[in-house]
DRENDO-1510 file (C-alpha; in Angstrom, 1 decimal, always signed):
<recs>
REC; n; res; u; v; w
REC; 1; UNK; +17.1; -35.1; +0.9 .
REC; 2; UNK; +13.5; -34.0; +0.4 .
REC; 3; UNK; +13.5; -30.3; -0.7 .
REC; 4; UNK; +10.6; -28.0; -1.5 .
REC; 5; UNK; +11.7; -25.2; -3.8 .
REC; 6; UNK; +9.6; -22.1; -4.2 .
REC; 7; UNK; +10.1; -19.9; -7.3 .
REC; 8; UNK; +11.4; -22.8; -9.3 .
REC; 9; UNK; +10.5; -21.3; -12.7 .
REC; 10; UNK; +12.7; -18.2; -12.4 .
REC; 11; UNK; +16.1; -17.6; -13.7 .
REC; 12; UNK; +17.8; -18.5; -10.5 .
REC; 13; UNK; +15.2; -21.0; -9.2 .
REC; 14; UNK; +15.4; -23.1; -12.4 .
REC; 15; UNK; +19.2; -23.4; -11.9 .
REC; 16; UNK; +18.7; -24.4; -8.3 .
REC; 17; UNK; +16.2; -27.0; -9.4 .
REC; 18; UNK; +18.7; -28.4; -11.9 .
REC; 19; UNK; +21.4; -28.6; -9.3 .
REC; 20; UNK; +19.3; -30.3; -6.7 .
REC; 21; UNK; +18.2; -32.9; -9.2 .
REC; 22; UNK; +21.7; -33.3; -10.5 .
REC; 23; UNK; +22.8; -34.3; -6.9 .
REC; 24; UNK; +20.0; -36.8; -6.5 .
REC; 25; UNK; +17.7; -34.8; -4.1 .
REC; 26; UNK; +13.9; -35.4; -4.2 .
REC; 27; UNK; +12.5; -32.0; -5.2 .
REC; 28; UNK; +9.0; -30.6; -5.0 .
REC; 29; UNK; +9.2; -27.5; -7.4 .
REC; 30; UNK; +6.5; -24.9; -6.6 .
REC; 31; UNK; +5.3; -22.1; -8.8 .
REC; 32; UNK; +2.1; -20.3; -9.5 .
REC; 33; UNK; +2.3; -21.7; -13.0 .
REC; 34; UNK; +3.9; -25.1; -12.7 .
REC; 35; UNK; +3.7; -25.7; -16.5 .
REC; 36; UNK; +6.6; -23.2; -16.7 .
REC; 37; UNK; +8.9; -25.6; -14.8 .
REC; 38; UNK; +11.0; -27.7; -17.1 .
REC; 39; UNK; +10.8; -31.4; -16.6 .
REC; 40; UNK; +14.2; -31.9; -15.0 .
REC; 41; UNK; +13.3; -34.7; -12.6 .
REC; 42; UNK; +11.5; -32.7; -9.9 .
REC; 43; UNK; +7.8; -32.8; -9.2 .
REC; 44; UNK; +6.2; -29.6; -10.3 .
REC; 45; UNK; +3.2; -28.4; -8.2 .
REC; 46; UNK; +1.0; -25.3; -8.1 .
REC; 47; UNK; +1.4; -23.2; -5.0 .
REC; 48; UNK; +1.4; -19.7; -3.6 .
REC; 49; UNK; +4.3; -18.5; -1.4 .
REC; 50; UNK; +2.2; -15.6; -0.2 .
REC; 51; UNK; -0.4; -18.0; +1.3 .
REC; 52; UNK; +0.7; -19.8; +4.5 .
REC; 53; UNK; -1.7; -22.6; +4.0 .
REC; 54; UNK; -0.4; -23.2; +0.5 .
REC; 55; UNK; +3.2; -23.1; +1.8 .
REC; 56; UNK; +2.4; -25.6; +4.6 .
REC; 57; UNK; +0.8; -28.0; +2.1 .
REC; 58; UNK; +3.8; -27.8; -0.3 .
REC; 59; UNK; +6.4; -28.1; +2.4 .
REC; 60; UNK; +4.8; -31.0; +4.3 .
REC; 61; UNK; +7.3; -33.8; +4.7 .
REC; 62; UNK; +10.3; -31.8; +3.4 .
REC; 63; UNK; +13.6; -31.9; +5.1 .
REC; 64; UNK; +14.5; -28.4; +3.8 .
REC; 65; UNK; +12.9; -25.5; +1.9 .
REC; 66; UNK; +14.5; -23.1; -0.6 .
REC; 67; UNK; +12.9; -19.8; -1.5 .
REC; 68; UNK; +13.9; -18.4; -4.9 .
REC; 69; UNK; +10.8; -16.2; -4.9 .
REC; 70; UNK; +11.0; -12.9; -6.8 .
REC; 71; UNK; +8.3; -10.3; -6.2 .
REC; 72; UNK; +6.8; -8.5; -9.2 .
REC; 73; UNK; +9.2; -5.6; -10.2 .
REC; 74; UNK; +6.3; -3.1; -9.8 .
REC; 75; UNK; +5.6; -4.4; -6.2 .
REC; 76; UNK; +8.9; -5.4; -4.7 .
REC; 77; UNK; +7.7; -5.1; -1.2 .
REC; 78; UNK; +5.6; -8.2; -1.7 .
REC; 79; UNK; +8.8; -10.2; -1.0 .
REC; 80; UNK; +8.5; -9.2; +2.7 .
REC; 81; UNK; +4.9; -10.3; +3.0 .
REC; 82; UNK; +5.8; -13.5; +1.2 .
REC; 83; UNK; +8.6; -14.2; +3.6 .
REC; 84; UNK; +6.2; -13.8; +6.6 .
REC; 85; UNK; +3.7; -16.2; +5.0 .
REC; 86; UNK; +6.5; -18.6; +4.2 .
REC; 87; UNK; +7.8; -18.7; +7.8 .
REC; 88; UNK; +4.3; -19.2; +9.1 .
REC; 89; UNK; +3.6; -22.0; +6.6 .
REC; 90; UNK; +6.9; -23.7; +7.4 .
REC; 91; UNK; +6.1; -23.6; +11.1 .
REC; 92; UNK; +2.8; -25.3; +10.4 .
REC; 93; UNK; +4.5; -27.9; +8.3 .
REC; 94; UNK; +7.2; -28.5; +11.0 .
REC; 95; UNK; +10.1; -27.6; +8.7 .
REC; 96; UNK; +13.0; -25.8; +10.3 .
REC; 97; UNK; +15.6; -25.4; +7.6 .
REC; 98; UNK; +15.3; -22.6; +5.0 .
REC; 99; UNK; +17.6; -21.1; +2.5 .
REC; 100; UNK; +16.5; -17.8; +0.9 .
REC; 101; UNK; +17.8; -16.4; -2.4 .
REC; 102; UNK; +18.6; -12.9; -1.2 .
REC; 103; UNK; +19.7; -9.6; -2.8 .
REC; 104; UNK; +23.2; -8.1; -3.2 .
REC; 105; UNK; +22.1; -4.6; -2.1 .
REC; 106; UNK; +22.4; -5.3; +1.6 .
REC; 107; UNK; +26.1; -6.4; +1.3 .
REC; 108; UNK; +28.7; -3.9; +2.7 .
REC; 109; UNK; +31.1; -2.2; +0.3 .
REC; 110; UNK; +32.7; -0.3; +3.2 .
REC; 111; UNK; +32.2; -0.2; +7.0 .
REC; 112; UNK; +28.5; +0.6; +7.6 .
REC; 113; UNK; +27.9; +1.3; +3.9 .
REC; 114; UNK; +25.7; -1.1; +2.0 .
REC; 115; UNK; +25.8; -1.4; -1.8 .
REC; 116; UNK; +22.2; -0.2; -2.1 .
REC; 117; UNK; +23.2; +3.1; -0.4 .
REC; 118; UNK; +26.1; +3.9; -2.7 .
REC; 119; UNK; +25.6; +6.9; -5.0 .
REC; 120; UNK; +26.0; +4.8; -8.2 .
REC; 121; UNK; +23.5; +2.2; -7.3 .
REC; 122; UNK; +20.9; +2.1; -10.2 .
REC; 123; UNK; +17.7; +3.9; -9.1 .
REC; 124; UNK; +15.5; +1.5; -11.1 .
REC; 125; UNK; +16.7; -1.4; -8.9 .
REC; 126; UNK; +16.7; +0.4; -5.6 .
REC; 127; UNK; +13.1; -0.6; -4.6 .
REC; 128; UNK; +13.9; -4.3; -5.2 .
REC; 129; UNK; +17.2; -4.1; -3.3 .
REC; 130; UNK; +15.5; -2.3; -0.3 .
REC; 131; UNK; +12.7; -4.8; -0.2 .
REC; 132; UNK; +15.2; -7.7; -0.1 .
REC; 133; UNK; +17.1; -6.0; +2.7 .
REC; 134; UNK; +13.9; -5.8; +4.6 .
REC; 135; UNK; +13.6; -9.5; +4.5 .
REC; 136; UNK; +16.6; -10.0; +6.8 .
REC; 137; UNK; +15.0; -8.6; +10.0 .
REC; 138; UNK; +12.0; -10.8; +9.4 .
REC; 139; UNK; +14.2; -13.9; +9.2 .
REC; 140; UNK; +16.2; -12.8; +12.3 .
REC; 141; UNK; +13.1; -12.5; +14.3 .
REC; 142; UNK; +12.0; -16.1; +13.5 .
REC; 143; UNK; +13.1; -19.4; +15.1 .
REC; 144; UNK; +13.8; -20.9; +11.6 .
REC; 145; UNK; +17.2; -22.2; +10.8 .
REC; 146; UNK; +17.6; -19.8; +7.9 .
REC; 147; UNK; +20.4; -18.9; +5.6 .
REC; 148; UNK; +20.3; -15.8; +3.3 .
REC; 149; UNK; +22.5; -16.2; +0.2 .
REC; 150; UNK; +23.2; -12.9; -1.4 .
REC; 151; UNK; +24.5; -13.2; -5.0 .
REC; 152; UNK; +27.3; -11.1; -6.5 .
REC; 153; UNK; +26.4; -7.6; -7.7 .
REC; 154; UNK; +25.9; -9.1; -11.2 .
REC; 155; UNK; +24.3; -12.5; -11.8 .
REC; 156; UNK; +23.2; -14.0; -15.1 .
REC; 157; UNK; +22.9; -17.4; -16.8 .
REC; 158; UNK; +26.3; -18.8; -17.7 .
REC; 159; UNK; +28.7; -21.7; -17.0 .
REC; 160; UNK; +28.8; -24.1; -14.1 .
REC; 161; UNK; +32.4; -24.1; -12.9 .
REC; 162; UNK; +32.0; -24.7; -9.1 .
REC; 163; UNK; +34.8; -22.2; -8.4 .
REC; 164; UNK; +33.0; -19.3; -6.7 .
REC; 165; UNK; +34.5; -17.7; -3.6 .
REC; 166; UNK; +32.4; -17.3; -0.5 .
REC; 167; UNK; +32.1; -14.2; +1.7 .
REC; 168; UNK; +30.1; -13.0; +4.7 .
REC; 169; UNK; +28.2; -9.7; +4.7 .
REC; 170; UNK; +30.7; -7.9; +2.5 .
REC; 171; UNK; +30.5; -7.8; -1.3 .
REC; 172; UNK; +33.1; -10.1; -2.9 .
REC; 173; UNK; +35.0; -8.6; -5.8 .
REC; 174; UNK; +37.8; -9.7; -8.1 .
REC; 175; UNK; +41.1; -8.0; -8.8 .
REC; 176; UNK; +39.4; -5.5; -11.1 .
REC; 177; UNK; +36.9; -4.6; -8.5 .
REC; 178; UNK; +34.1; -6.4; -10.2 .
REC; 179; UNK; +31.5; -8.7; -8.6 .
REC; 180; UNK; +29.8; -11.3; -10.7 .
REC; 181; UNK; +28.6; -14.9; -10.7 .
REC; 182; UNK; +26.7; -17.2; -13.0 .
REC; 183; UNK; +23.3; -18.4; -11.9 .
REC; 184; UNK; +24.6; -21.9; -12.3 .
REC; 185; UNK; +27.5; -21.4; -9.8 .
REC; 186; UNK; +25.2; -19.5; -7.4 .
REC; 187; UNK; +23.1; -22.7; -7.4 .
REC; 188; UNK; +26.1; -24.8; -6.6 .
REC; 189; UNK; +26.9; -22.7; -3.6 .
REC; 190; UNK; +23.3; -22.8; -2.4 .
REC; 191; UNK; +23.0; -26.6; -2.6 .
REC; 192; UNK; +26.4; -26.9; -0.9 .
REC; 193; UNK; +25.0; -25.0; +2.0 .
REC; 194; UNK; +21.9; -27.1; +2.0 .
REC; 195; UNK; +24.0; -30.3; +2.2 .
REC; 196; UNK; +26.7; -29.0; +4.5 .
REC; 197; UNK; +25.3; -26.1; +6.6 .
REC; 198; UNK; +28.0; -23.5; +7.4 .
REC; 199; UNK; +25.9; -20.3; +7.6 .
REC; 200; UNK; +22.8; -21.1; +9.7 .
REC; 201; UNK; +21.1; -17.9; +10.8 .
REC; 202; UNK; +23.6; -15.9; +8.7 .
REC; 203; UNK; +23.7; -13.8; +5.5 .
REC; 204; UNK; +26.5; -14.9; +3.2 .
REC; 205; UNK; +27.5; -14.3; -0.4 .
REC; 206; UNK; +29.5; -15.8; -3.3 .
REC; 207; UNK; +31.2; -14.4; -6.4 .
REC; 208; UNK; +34.3; -15.0; -8.6 .
</recs>
């Protein structure tokens, strides 16, 4: 499969790139600074997800697109503008399938209560979580065959085990009430969805 990956140099994006290459996919890895992308077998190119023309050029000929874009911490709302430019660029390029690396804040921890709205949610991360939540209505209003993969509440580099549990719009927790996943196993889940779509036009999640 030909896949264009935006945000390929980030913590999650780099793991997705590795997983795609591991499975034999042909990857165009896009970043503002392509020199930051490790030589793992993909083709690194310069591109700007906030510019629809740049998106269209990078995505041309792709079967699917993955967005692992992370907006600057000081301007989290840019992720919404980037999503709009991304959707417009994909339409120009004729690409229908899109998987977005989402946020965990929009997952429900109780009926009609999302993680970002709980009293103990870290204030420093609230802007980022709300911005990622705002991406969902933009996706729903599009005609793209999107999937929005929310990570567990806690995600960091770790081991690739391939043993994550899937969920829908509810936060997945273990017996201790904890919610975590390695970036490597998150990438496994994302590429599984790319290869065998089960959550088209849906938000879903994964955790241990």
